[in-house]
Backbone as a chain_set.jsonl record, in Angstrom:
{"seq": "MSNKDLKKNDMTLGLLSAVEADSGITQRTLASELGVALGLTNSYFKKCIDKGLVKIQQVPANRYAYYLTPRGFSEKSRLTAEYLKSSFSFYRRAKNDLSKIMATCIKKNKLNIILSDQSELSEIAIIISFNTNINLIGIIGENSNKSINGIPIKKNINSFKEFDAVIVTNIDDSKSRYEELLKVVSIDKIILPDVLKFRNRSK", "coords": {"N": [[20.326, 1.269, 7.708], [19.863, -1.904, 9.184], [16.947, -4.056, 9.541], [17.192, -5.602, 11.8], [18.938, -4.095, 13.374], [17.326, -1.871, 13.808], [15.291, -2.951, 15.425], [16.82, -3.651, 17.627], [17.672, -1.13, 18.525], [15.174, -0.029, 19.137], [14.42, -1.634, 21.261], [16.397, -1.024, 23.15], [15.893, 1.717, 23.515], [13.302, 1.57, 24.554], [13.824, 0.295, 26.969], [15.544, 2.111, 28.298], [13.852, 4.323, 28.471], [11.841, 3.32, 30.124], [13.226, 2.841, 32.505], [13.961, 5.442, 33.153], [11.463, 6.529, 33.657], [10.549, 5.01, 35.814], [12.376, 4.046, 38.36], [12.186, 1.896, 39.984], [11.198, -0.205, 38.565], [10.609, -3.612, 37.731], [12.432, -6.261, 36.115], [10.814, -8.212, 35.125], [8.324, -6.948, 34.883], [9.033, -5.025, 32.999], [9.679, -6.651, 30.826], [7.174, -7.596, 30.207], [5.895, -5.208, 29.457], [7.374, -4.491, 27.212], [6.881, -6.595, 25.62], [8.492, -8.868, 25.259], [10.606, -11.765, 25.853], [11.543, -12.678, 29.213], [14.199, -13.46, 29.572], [15.491, -12.218, 27.422], [15.135, -9.576, 28.101], [16.651, -9.477, 30.447], [19.173, -9.854, 29.32], [19.47, -7.523, 27.766], [19.4, -5.599, 29.776], [21.768, -6.194, 31.125], [23.628, -5.583, 29.117], [23.21, -2.843, 28.86], [24.011, -1.967, 31.363], [26.69, -2.797, 31.359], [27.625, -1.123, 29.364], [27.567, 1.236, 30.602], [25.269, 2.732, 30.657], [23.165, 2.39, 32.337], [22.833, 2.286, 35.849], [22.921, 0.174, 38.712], [21.35, -0.281, 41.872], [21.122, -1.54, 45.127], [18.225, -1.72, 47.109], [16.169, -1.367, 50.091], [14.543, -4.389, 51.352], [15.675, -6.272, 49.766], [15.534, -5.536, 47.08], [16.031, -4.051, 43.829], [17.09, -0.994, 42.334], [17.071, 0.937, 39.388], [18.98, 3.267, 37.537], [19.403, 5.905, 35.167], [22.504, 6.743, 33.785], [24.544, 9.705, 33.159], [25.554, 9.206, 30.628], [23.681, 7.392, 29.797], [21.365, 8.991, 29.608], [22.146, 10.617, 27.505], [22.399, 8.726, 25.437], [19.775, 7.847, 25.268], [18.508, 10.153, 24.316], [19.728, 10.349, 21.814], [18.855, 7.963, 20.563], [16.119, 8.41, 20.582], [15.864, 10.583, 18.814], [16.799, 9.344, 16.523], [14.914, 7.343, 16.2], [12.573, 8.847, 15.704], [13.312, 10.056, 13.32], [13.614, 7.835, 11.58], [11.021, 6.872, 11.703], [9.472, 8.939, 10.576], [10.57, 8.934, 8.047], [9.879, 6.386, 7.147], [7.09, 6.66, 7.179], [6.684, 8.591, 5.162], [7.638, 7.235, 2.862], [5.937, 5.026, 2.89], [3.386, 6.205, 2.645], [3.564, 7.383, 0.09], [4.006, 5.084, -1.461], [1.709, 3.466, -0.955], [-0.276, 5.165, -1.908], [0.236, 5.147, -4.646], [-0.219, 2.441, -5.155], [-2.973, 2.177, -4.59], [-4.021, 3.908, -6.501], [-3.348, 2.559, -8.829], [-4.841, 0.219, -8.453], [-7.417, 1.254, -8.643], [-7.481, 2.059, -11.321], [-7.398, -0.44, -12.499], [-9.757, -1.382, -11.73], [-9.861, -2.766, -9.32], [-11.263, -2.724, -6.58], [-12.151, -3.718, -4.11], [-10.519, -4.334, -1.32], [-8.277, -6.133, 0.852], [-6.444, -5.873, 3.883], [-3.458, -7.268, 5.011], [-2.566, -7.388, 7.674], [-2.826, -5.985, 11.007], [-1.239, -3.006, 11.607], [1.184, -0.283, 11.663], [1.392, 0.33, 9.021], [-1.019, -0.546, 7.914], [-2.716, 1.266, 9.101], [-1.934, 3.636, 7.863], [-2.713, 3.006, 5.281], [-5.489, 2.899, 5.584], [-6.102, 5.578, 6.137], [-5.323, 6.808, 3.716], [-7.127, 5.63, 1.965], [-9.536, 6.905, 2.441], [-9.989, 9.09, 0.753], [-10.474, 8.004, -1.719], [-11.838, 5.665, -4.16], [-11.51, 3.213, -3.192], [-12.47, 0.292, -1.489], [-12.043, -0.834, 1.533], [-12.404, -3.886, 2.672], [-11.758, -5.488, 4.787], [-9.54, -6.516, 7.499], [-6.895, -8.644, 8.357], [-6.448, -10.146, 11.435], [-5.782, -10.708, 14.977], [-7.682, -9.652, 16.692], [-10.43, -10.494, 16.248], [-13.867, -10.086, 15.199], [-13.98, -7.479, 15.884], [-13.505, -4.034, 14.901], [-11.908, -1.514, 12.825], [-12.288, 1.782, 12.256], [-14.731, 1.065, 11.146], [-14.014, -1.028, 9.552], [-14.029, -4.441, 9.294], [-12.348, -6.901, 11.356], [-10.829, -9.964, 10.847], [-9.796, -13.301, 11.661], [-8.888, -15.047, 9.72], [-8.119, -15.117, 6.244], [-9.86, -16.502, 4.67], [-12.288, -15.914, 5.673], [-13.287, -13.856, 4.306], [-15.316, -13.601, 1.61], [-15.322, -12.549, -1.072], [-12.925, -10.686, -2.819], [-10.763, -8.276, -4.387], [-8.049, -7.842, -4.186], [-5.211, -8.252, -1.978], [-3.375, -6.375, 0.234], [-0.17, -6.54, 1.477], [0.552, -5.856, 4.762], [2.159, -6.433, 6.834], [4.688, -5.563, 8.882], [6.822, -6.546, 10.429], [7.572, -9.146, 9.491], [7.297, -9.386, 6.554], [7.977, -10.948, 4.375], [7.538, -13.662, 5.105], [4.818, -13.48, 5.556], [3.87, -12.867, 3.012], [4.531, -15.244, 1.686], [2.877, -17.025, 3.062], [0.357, -16.117, 2.267], [0.441, -16.71, -0.436], [-0.173, -19.374, -0.484], [-2.885, -19.567, -0.336], [-4.019, -17.595, -1.853], [-4.206, -16.31, -5.146], [-1.305, -15.284, -6.979], [-1.54, -12.945, -8.475], [-3.287, -11.441, -7.048], [-2.053, -10.542, -4.804], [-0.402, -7.91, -3.234], [2.659, -6.513, -2.628], [3.963, -3.922, -0.953], [6.52, -1.598, -1.99], [7.964, -0.399, 0.054], [8.106, -2.349, 1.989], [9.555, -4.298, 0.694], [11.992, -3.107, 0.652], [12.622, -3.139, 3.378], [12.874, -5.878, 3.765], [15.181, -6.411, 2.278], [16.957, -5.198, 3.873], [17.459, -6.825, 5.986]], "CA": [[20.298, 0.476, 8.939], [19.115, -3.134, 8.98], [15.758, -4.255, 10.362], [17.668, -6.147, 13.072], [19.471, -2.975, 14.147], [16.196, -1.045, 14.217], [14.64, -3.612, 16.558], [17.74, -3.559, 18.752], [17.595, 0.24, 19.013], [13.853, 0.156, 19.741], [14.453, -2.331, 22.543], [17.241, -0.241, 24.051], [15.166, 2.946, 23.818], [12.209, 1.217, 25.443], [14.39, -0.016, 28.284], [16.037, 3.346, 28.914], [12.69, 5.163, 28.777], [11.141, 2.72, 31.258], [14.048, 3.071, 33.696], [13.855, 6.866, 33.467], [10.118, 6.782, 34.191], [10.34, 4.291, 37.075], [13.637, 3.398, 38.74], [11.89, 0.669, 40.712], [10.565, -1.19, 37.689], [11.257, -4.924, 37.73], [12.717, -6.766, 34.781], [9.64, -8.983, 34.689], [7.333, -5.969, 34.441], [9.543, -4.429, 31.771], [9.548, -7.661, 29.769], [5.758, -7.612, 29.839], [5.581, -3.956, 28.768], [8.04, -4.491, 25.913], [6.369, -7.722, 24.848], [9.588, -9.791, 24.933], [10.887, -12.761, 26.882], [12.28, -12.186, 30.373], [15.616, -13.703, 29.335], [15.988, -11.187, 26.512], [15.176, -8.34, 28.887], [17.826, -9.596, 31.31], [20.347, -9.685, 28.478], [19.591, -6.108, 27.404], [19.748, -4.878, 30.991], [23.193, -6.429, 31.366], [24.38, -4.83, 28.121], [23.1, -1.421, 29.183], [24.838, -1.753, 32.552], [28.088, -2.939, 30.928], [27.978, 0.039, 28.535], [27.547, 2.426, 31.439], [24.051, 3.503, 30.398], [22.293, 2.199, 33.501], [23.507, 1.809, 37.057], [22.01, -0.594, 39.56], [21.568, -0.035, 43.293], [20.248, -2.353, 45.966], [17.405, -0.939, 48.027], [15.593, -2.252, 51.132], [13.72, -5.564, 51.007], [16.403, -7.038, 48.753], [15.122, -5.154, 45.74], [17.021, -3.261, 43.102], [16.619, 0.199, 41.62], [17.901, 1.21, 38.217], [19.036, 4.688, 37.222], [20.159, 6.246, 33.972], [23.722, 7.528, 33.978], [24.599, 10.794, 32.169], [25.747, 8.589, 29.315], [22.406, 6.777, 29.469], [20.478, 10.06, 29.163], [22.622, 11.033, 26.187], [22.067, 7.67, 24.481], [18.318, 7.858, 25.109], [18.198, 11.287, 23.44], [20.185, 10.004, 20.461], [17.974, 6.933, 20.03], [14.808, 9.029, 20.358], [15.97, 11.356, 17.577], [16.959, 8.38, 15.433], [13.618, 6.676, 16.043], [11.661, 9.777, 15.054], [13.773, 10.238, 11.944], [13.289, 6.635, 10.811], [9.563, 6.759, 11.66], [8.975, 9.896, 9.583], [11.036, 8.483, 6.736], [9.038, 5.241, 6.796], [5.746, 7.154, 6.897], [6.687, 9.254, 3.853], [7.767, 6.216, 1.819], [4.726, 4.198, 2.909], [2.277, 7.006, 2.117], [3.77, 7.497, -1.35], [3.864, 3.748, -2.029], [0.309, 3.039, -0.881], [-1.061, 6.032, -2.787], [0.431, 4.625, -6.004], [-0.881, 1.134, -5.223], [-4.419, 2.369, -4.659], [-4.32, 4.524, -7.796], [-3.258, 1.47, -9.806], [-5.994, -0.664, -8.222], [-8.612, 1.932, -9.16], [-7.41, 1.977, -12.784], [-7.672, -1.817, -12.884], [-11.068, -1.703, -11.154], [-9.708, -3.644, -8.161], [-11.691, -1.787, -5.545], [-12.385, -4.391, -2.831], [-9.17, -4.665, -0.855], [-8.035, -6.63, 2.21], [-5.119, -5.587, 4.44], [-3.04, -8.56, 5.574], [-2.259, -7.359, 9.117], [-2.935, -4.734, 11.744], [0.095, -2.434, 11.782], [1.264, 1.13, 11.305], [1.185, 0.415, 7.576], [-2.459, -0.665, 7.63], [-3.332, 2.526, 9.528], [-1.66, 4.594, 6.793], [-3.557, 2.597, 4.149], [-6.87, 3.297, 5.892], [-6.191, 7.038, 5.983], [-5.244, 7.12, 2.29], [-8.33, 5.129, 1.277], [-10.682, 7.779, 2.683], [-10.207, 10.008, -0.366], [-10.467, 7.232, -2.96], [-12.972, 4.753, -4.348], [-11.12, 1.92, -2.642], [-13.32, -0.228, -0.423], [-11.299, -1.756, 2.395], [-13.462, -4.758, 3.199], [-11.354, -6.203, 5.991], [-8.155, -6.616, 7.958], [-6.627, -9.92, 9.017], [-5.82, -9.886, 12.733], [-6.222, -11.525, 16.106], [-8.854, -9.053, 17.349], [-11.582, -10.799, 15.407], [-15.178, -9.584, 15.601], [-13.862, -6.058, 16.168], [-13.302, -3.29, 13.657], [-11.155, -0.266, 12.865], [-12.964, 2.705, 11.338], [-15.803, 0.351, 10.459], [-13.459, -2.115, 8.741], [-14.007, -5.636, 10.149], [-11.109, -7.664, 11.543], [-11.075, -11.401, 10.854], [-8.569, -14.057, 11.895], [-8.45, -15.785, 8.537], [-8.507, -14.499, 4.977], [-10.985, -17.271, 4.133], [-13.525, -15.346, 6.208], [-13.756, -12.89, 3.323], [-15.73, -14.397, 0.453], [-14.9, -11.977, -2.347], [-12.061, -9.508, -2.761], [-9.992, -8.106, -5.616], [-6.615, -7.878, -3.891], [-4.808, -8.132, -0.581], [-2.119, -5.631, 0.377], [0.617, -7.007, 2.62], [0.825, -4.764, 5.686], [2.949, -6.965, 7.945], [5.965, -4.859, 8.884], [7.871, -7.32, 11.086], [8.033, -10.262, 8.669], [6.457, -9.326, 5.355], [8.335, -12.048, 3.475], [6.813, -14.855, 5.537], [3.393, -13.218, 5.367], [3.639, -12.979, 1.575], [4.587, -16.668, 1.347], [1.665, -17.642, 3.618], [-0.776, -15.721, 1.425], [0.561, -17.417, -1.717], [-0.742, -20.713, -0.357], [-4.355, -19.526, -0.395], [-4.454, -16.517, -2.739], [-3.433, -16.278, -6.39], [-0.233, -14.292, -6.912], [-1.969, -11.69, -9.093], [-4.117, -10.697, -6.101], [-1.242, -10.14, -3.654], [0.406, -6.719, -3.491], [3.687, -6.267, -1.61], [4.46, -2.561, -1.121], [7.969, -1.463, -2.135], [8.564, -0.026, 1.331], [8.369, -3.595, 2.706], [10.627, -4.976, -0.032], [13.204, -2.447, 1.118], [12.906, -3.624, 4.733], [13.347, -7.259, 3.633], [16.572, -6.399, 1.801], [17.802, -4.64, 4.943], [17.643, -7.813, 7.066]], "C": [[19.415, -0.745, 8.739], [17.913, -3.198, 9.912], [16.15, -4.768, 11.744], [18.188, -5.031, 13.967], [18.361, -2.066, 14.649], [15.499, -1.629, 15.437], [15.507, -3.516, 17.814], [17.686, -2.167, 19.372], [16.264, 0.512, 19.695], [13.81, -0.468, 21.127], [15.248, -1.517, 23.569], [16.531, 1.042, 24.47], [14.019, 2.667, 24.778], [12.679, 0.96, 26.862], [14.822, 1.253, 29.006], [14.886, 4.261, 29.314], [11.952, 4.648, 30.007], [11.897, 2.961, 32.558], [13.964, 4.533, 34.121], [12.519, 7.173, 34.129], [9.907, 6.15, 35.564], [11.601, 3.519, 37.437], [13.4, 2.073, 39.45], [11.253, -0.417, 39.86], [11.33, -2.512, 37.723], [11.472, -5.379, 36.291], [11.524, -7.568, 34.252], [8.547, -8.044, 34.173], [7.746, -5.347, 33.113], [9.396, -5.385, 30.589], [8.119, -7.697, 29.271], [5.387, -6.367, 29.039], [6.175, -3.931, 27.358], [7.568, -5.636, 25.024], [7.454, -8.692, 24.408], [9.813, -10.742, 26.101], [11.728, -12.152, 28.009], [13.786, -12.35, 30.16], [16.235, -12.644, 28.436], [16.101, -9.85, 27.234], [16.389, -8.348, 29.803], [19.108, -9.314, 30.542], [20.56, -8.216, 28.125], [19.953, -5.256, 28.618], [21.251, -4.996, 31.253], [24.048, -5.62, 30.393], [24.368, -3.339, 28.428], [23.952, -1.061, 30.403], [26.312, -1.804, 32.177], [28.561, -1.733, 30.117], [27.966, 1.34, 29.345], [26.33, 3.306, 31.211], [23.106, 3.484, 31.589], [23.144, 1.743, 34.677], [22.473, 1.149, 37.948], [22.363, -0.358, 41.026], [20.596, -0.873, 44.104], [19.514, -1.452, 46.947], [16.815, -1.897, 49.057], [14.717, -3.353, 50.561], [14.335, -6.34, 49.846], [15.912, -6.776, 47.328], [16.21, -4.296, 45.109], [16.349, -2.071, 42.425], [17.599, 0.462, 40.485], [17.833, 2.702, 37.898], [19.823, 4.901, 35.935], [21.38, 7.062, 34.373], [23.67, 8.712, 33.003], [24.769, 10.255, 30.749], [24.44, 7.942, 28.85], [21.397, 7.804, 28.959], [20.845, 10.499, 27.748], [22.241, 10.017, 25.111], [20.561, 7.625, 24.234], [17.911, 8.988, 24.167], [18.575, 10.979, 21.998], [19.244, 8.997, 19.811], [16.579, 7.482, 19.746], [14.803, 9.803, 19.045], [16.05, 10.427, 16.369], [15.638, 7.673, 15.142], [12.635, 7.573, 15.3], [12.03, 9.976, 13.589], [13.376, 9.051, 11.076], [11.774, 6.472, 10.669], [8.978, 7.69, 10.601], [9.365, 9.474, 8.183], [10.177, 7.321, 6.253], [7.639, 5.717, 6.415], [5.675, 7.795, 5.51], [6.755, 8.234, 2.729], [6.492, 5.38, 1.721], [3.543, 4.937, 2.3], [2.366, 7.11, 0.594], [3.502, 6.17, -2.047], [2.404, 3.308, -2.075], [-0.598, 3.891, -1.761], [-0.969, 5.54, -4.228], [-0.296, 3.291, -6.185], [-2.389, 1.301, -5.391], [-4.839, 3.005, -5.982], [-4.309, 3.465, -8.893], [-4.453, 0.528, -9.686], [-7.268, -0.053, -8.797], [-8.633, 1.854, -10.683], [-7.767, 0.582, -13.281], [-9.014, -2.309, -12.354], [-10.977, -2.773, -10.059], [-9.999, -2.801, -6.922], [-11.881, -2.405, -4.17], [-11.078, -5.0, -2.323], [-9.164, -5.166, 0.585], [-6.622, -6.221, 2.616], [-4.682, -6.809, 5.236], [-2.834, -8.561, 7.078], [-2.567, -5.993, 9.716], [-1.52, -4.219, 12.009], [0.045, -0.943, 11.497], [0.974, 1.307, 9.82], [-0.297, 0.317, 7.219], [-3.183, 0.619, 8.046], [-3.127, 3.606, 8.47], [-2.559, 4.293, 5.591], [-5.003, 3.042, 4.359], [-7.06, 4.794, 5.666], [-6.21, 7.424, 4.503], [-6.528, 6.731, 1.566], [-9.535, 6.053, 1.417], [-11.011, 8.662, 1.48], [-10.187, 9.3, -1.718], [-11.749, 6.396, -3.07], [-12.666, 3.356, -3.824], [-12.048, 1.542, -1.493], [-12.516, -1.247, 0.383], [-12.328, -2.635, 3.106], [-13.042, -5.535, 4.439], [-9.868, -6.167, 6.267], [-7.994, -7.973, 8.633], [-5.907, -9.628, 10.329], [-6.42, -10.741, 13.827], [-7.47, -10.973, 16.787], [-10.099, -9.246, 16.505], [-12.873, -10.313, 16.051], [-15.128, -8.137, 16.084], [-13.64, -5.349, 14.848], [-12.466, -2.047, 13.912], [-11.77, 0.653, 11.817], [-14.053, 2.013, 10.518], [-15.33, -0.8, 9.59], [-13.331, -3.353, 9.63], [-12.65, -6.325, 10.195], [-11.473, -9.138, 11.649], [-9.75, -12.139, 11.0], [-8.003, -14.688, 10.629], [-8.957, -15.129, 7.267], [-9.694, -15.222, 4.335], [-12.33, -16.782, 4.652], [-14.118, -14.32, 5.249], [-14.062, -13.63, 2.024], [-15.207, -13.852, -0.864], [-14.039, -10.739, -2.123], [-11.214, -9.474, -4.034], [-8.488, -8.206, -5.38], [-6.393, -7.811, -2.386], [-3.45, -7.436, -0.546], [-1.412, -6.127, 1.626], [0.961, -5.802, 3.492], [1.553, -5.25, 6.94], [4.335, -6.347, 7.885], [7.098, -5.731, 9.414], [8.427, -8.451, 10.229], [7.163, -10.365, 7.423], [6.742, -10.47, 4.393], [7.555, -13.307, 3.822], [5.312, -14.688, 5.31], [3.014, -13.376, 3.897], [3.595, -14.452, 1.166], [3.367, -17.409, 1.884], [0.454, -17.347, 2.732], [-0.758, -16.455, 0.089], [-0.072, -18.809, -1.685], [-2.258, -20.721, -0.545], [-4.902, -18.466, -1.345], [-3.596, -16.524, -3.998], [-2.467, -15.098, -6.375], [-0.648, -12.941, -7.485], [-2.849, -10.843, -8.18], [-3.335, -10.175, -4.898], [-0.345, -8.97, -4.035], [1.367, -6.497, -2.324], [4.266, -4.871, -1.832], [5.997, -2.506, -1.18], [8.652, -1.141, -0.81], [8.881, -1.263, 2.165], [9.45, -4.408, 2.013], [11.953, -4.402, 0.426], [13.601, -2.98, 2.493], [13.418, -5.063, 4.674], [14.798, -7.302, 3.208], [17.506, -5.934, 2.899], [18.107, -5.65, 6.04], [19.028, -8.451, 6.976]], "O": [[18.325, -0.631, 8.179], [17.854, -2.504, 10.927], [15.52, -4.417, 12.742], [17.919, -5.013, 15.168], [18.427, -1.55, 15.764], [15.154, -0.904, 16.37], [14.999, -3.325, 18.919], [17.656, -2.029, 20.595], [16.217, 1.202, 20.713], [13.235, 0.1, 22.055], [14.819, -1.348, 24.711], [16.561, 1.415, 25.643], [13.787, 3.437, 25.71], [12.027, 1.351, 27.831], [14.505, 1.449, 30.179], [14.93, 4.9, 30.365], [11.492, 5.434, 30.836], [11.292, 3.25, 33.591], [13.904, 4.831, 35.313], [12.45, 7.983, 35.053], [9.17, 6.691, 36.389], [11.86, 2.454, 36.878], [14.291, 1.227, 39.516], [10.816, -1.441, 40.385], [12.561, -2.521, 37.743], [10.781, -4.936, 35.373], [11.272, -7.584, 33.047], [7.922, -8.315, 33.148], [6.923, -5.163, 32.217], [9.032, -4.973, 29.488], [7.869, -7.814, 28.071], [4.65, -6.456, 28.057], [5.558, -3.414, 26.427], [7.825, -5.644, 23.821], [7.37, -9.275, 23.328], [9.28, -10.547, 27.193], [12.519, -11.235, 27.786], [14.562, -11.47, 30.531], [17.369, -12.22, 28.658], [17.041, -9.087, 27.008], [17.083, -7.338, 29.923], [20.009, -8.634, 31.033], [21.685, -7.717, 28.174], [20.724, -4.303, 28.503], [21.915, -4.007, 31.566], [25.063, -5.041, 30.781], [25.38, -2.655, 28.277], [24.541, 0.019, 30.462], [27.099, -0.965, 32.615], [29.733, -1.361, 30.166], [28.311, 2.405, 28.834], [26.351, 4.493, 31.534], [22.35, 4.428, 31.821], [24.053, 0.926, 34.528], [21.298, 1.517, 37.939], [23.538, -0.248, 41.378], [19.401, -0.915, 43.812], [20.098, -0.544, 47.538], [16.946, -3.113, 48.913], [14.219, -3.259, 49.439], [13.635, -6.973, 49.056], [15.881, -7.676, 46.489], [17.167, -3.88, 45.762], [15.195, -2.142, 42.002], [18.801, 0.236, 40.616], [16.77, 3.319, 37.977], [20.778, 4.18, 35.647], [21.288, 7.966, 35.204], [22.828, 8.72, 32.105], [24.197, 10.785, 29.796], [24.13, 7.942, 27.659], [20.663, 7.542, 28.006], [19.975, 10.722, 26.906], [21.817, 10.388, 24.016], [20.124, 7.388, 23.108], [17.053, 8.792, 23.307], [17.834, 11.307, 21.071], [18.873, 9.151, 18.647], [15.93, 7.069, 18.785], [13.863, 9.698, 18.257], [15.447, 10.689, 15.328], [15.289, 7.436, 13.986], [11.947, 7.126, 14.382], [11.157, 10.053, 12.725], [12.865, 9.228, 9.97], [11.293, 5.992, 9.642], [8.106, 7.295, 9.827], [8.59, 9.632, 7.24], [9.792, 7.274, 5.085], [7.064, 5.233, 5.44], [4.719, 7.569, 4.769], [6.019, 8.343, 1.749], [6.024, 5.065, 0.627], [2.781, 4.359, 1.524], [1.366, 6.945, -0.105], [2.853, 6.129, -3.092], [1.921, 2.835, -3.104], [-1.585, 3.39, -2.302], [-1.968, 5.515, -4.947], [-0.908, 3.04, -7.223], [-3.004, 0.646, -6.232], [-5.896, 2.677, -6.522], [-5.162, 3.475, -9.781], [-5.011, 0.092, -10.693], [-8.098, -0.759, -9.369], [-9.684, 1.609, -11.275], [-8.362, 0.429, -14.347], [-9.369, -3.479, -12.501], [-11.892, -3.579, -9.888], [-9.093, -2.242, -6.304], [-11.784, -1.704, -3.162], [-10.605, -6.022, -2.819], [-9.931, -4.698, 1.426], [-5.71, -6.222, 1.79], [-5.449, -7.331, 6.045], [-2.914, -9.616, 7.708], [-2.568, -4.979, 9.018], [-0.697, -4.935, 12.578], [-1.0, -0.403, 11.134], [0.386, 2.307, 9.407], [-0.772, 1.017, 6.325], [-4.159, 1.012, 7.407], [-4.03, 4.4, 8.205], [-3.096, 5.205, 4.962], [-5.66, 3.504, 3.426], [-8.052, 5.223, 5.077], [-7.01, 8.261, 4.085], [-6.964, 7.432, 0.653], [-10.457, 5.995, 0.603], [-12.18, 8.948, 1.218], [-9.915, 9.923, -2.744], [-12.612, 6.424, -2.193], [-13.461, 2.432, -3.99], [-12.368, 2.368, -0.638], [-12.336, -2.386, -0.047], [-13.028, -2.189, 4.015], [-13.877, -6.174, 5.078], [-9.054, -5.837, 5.404], [-8.862, -8.398, 9.395], [-4.882, -8.946, 10.343], [-7.435, -11.41, 13.631], [-8.234, -11.726, 17.392], [-10.744, -8.279, 16.098], [-12.965, -10.152, 17.268], [-16.107, -7.624, 16.626], [-13.592, -5.985, 13.795], [-12.331, -1.587, 15.046], [-11.772, 0.334, 10.628], [-14.266, 2.334, 9.349], [-16.141, -1.476, 8.958], [-12.6, -3.321, 10.62], [-11.905, -6.335, 9.215], [-12.328, -9.515, 12.451], [-8.713, -11.674, 10.529], [-6.79, -14.843, 10.488], [-10.086, -14.642, 7.217], [-10.441, -14.631, 3.556], [-13.381, -17.174, 4.146], [-15.29, -13.956, 5.355], [-13.169, -14.216, 1.413], [-14.699, -14.612, -1.689], [-14.387, -9.859, -1.335], [-10.98, -10.502, -4.671], [-7.742, -8.608, -6.272], [-7.26, -7.376, -1.628], [-2.503, -7.856, -1.211], [-1.992, -6.134, 2.712], [1.581, -4.846, 3.027], [1.564, -4.574, 7.969], [5.078, -6.584, 6.933], [8.217, -5.665, 8.906], [9.634, -8.692, 10.24], [6.392, -11.312, 7.263], [5.847, -10.914, 3.673], [6.979, -13.948, 2.943], [4.623, -15.631, 4.924], [1.971, -13.945, 3.573], [2.728, -14.86, 0.394], [2.87, -18.328, 1.232], [-0.37, -18.227, 2.481], [-1.811, -16.784, -0.458], [-0.455, -19.353, -2.721], [-2.844, -21.753, -0.872], [-6.102, -18.433, -1.618], [-2.384, -16.724, -3.919], [-2.776, -14.041, -5.824], [-0.163, -11.903, -7.035], [-3.131, -9.683, -8.479], [-3.882, -9.45, -4.067], [0.381, -9.027, -5.027], [0.945, -6.317, -1.182], [4.989, -4.657, -2.805], [6.68, -3.274, -0.502], [9.786, -1.559, -0.575], [9.817, -1.243, 2.964], [10.19, -5.136, 2.675], [12.932, -5.134, 0.571], [14.777, -3.242, 2.745], [14.3, -5.434, 5.448], [15.57, -8.123, 3.704], [18.701, -6.23, 2.874], [18.917, -5.378, 6.927], [19.369, -9.304, 7.795]]}, "num_chains": 1, "name": "protein.A"}
């Protein structure tokens, strides 16, 4: 399944789950919860209604209520199972990949590592590093001046004076992130996990 299809399924699952939890939810509120534009939310709502997954009903005060149809409940269950399957599969591949990367870094005495982004992948990397000699000296992210498990978060890689390597942990657009890093970091210091190369090929 392509990365585009995964995002589409995640969006649909999020919409169906929100409608099931609150039939009175507004599209504007849903857009905010899903972190997408209102126009995109409107488009997905229309598609779900056209497919018979959601039905709409006008309620007092000129408002609308949304309800899942039996077909909508069935589709939500299918997407939930698919999401869990893909999540577990990604976790297994990522754990195996990052374990190999860290083992290689230790052999090459590259112990001071930066993670390029806050993501599920960086969380897996942090967990794996606990049982190694790897020193995660920082994570690049918007929540600067904060930390995760004692690892500082900085907005810019230039905030870190010395490091041996940076592992790309951007899941959504690892290719662009890799190219951005190439502008400021030598190629021999950038590590792109195979699990992200696979996702790029799936686009």
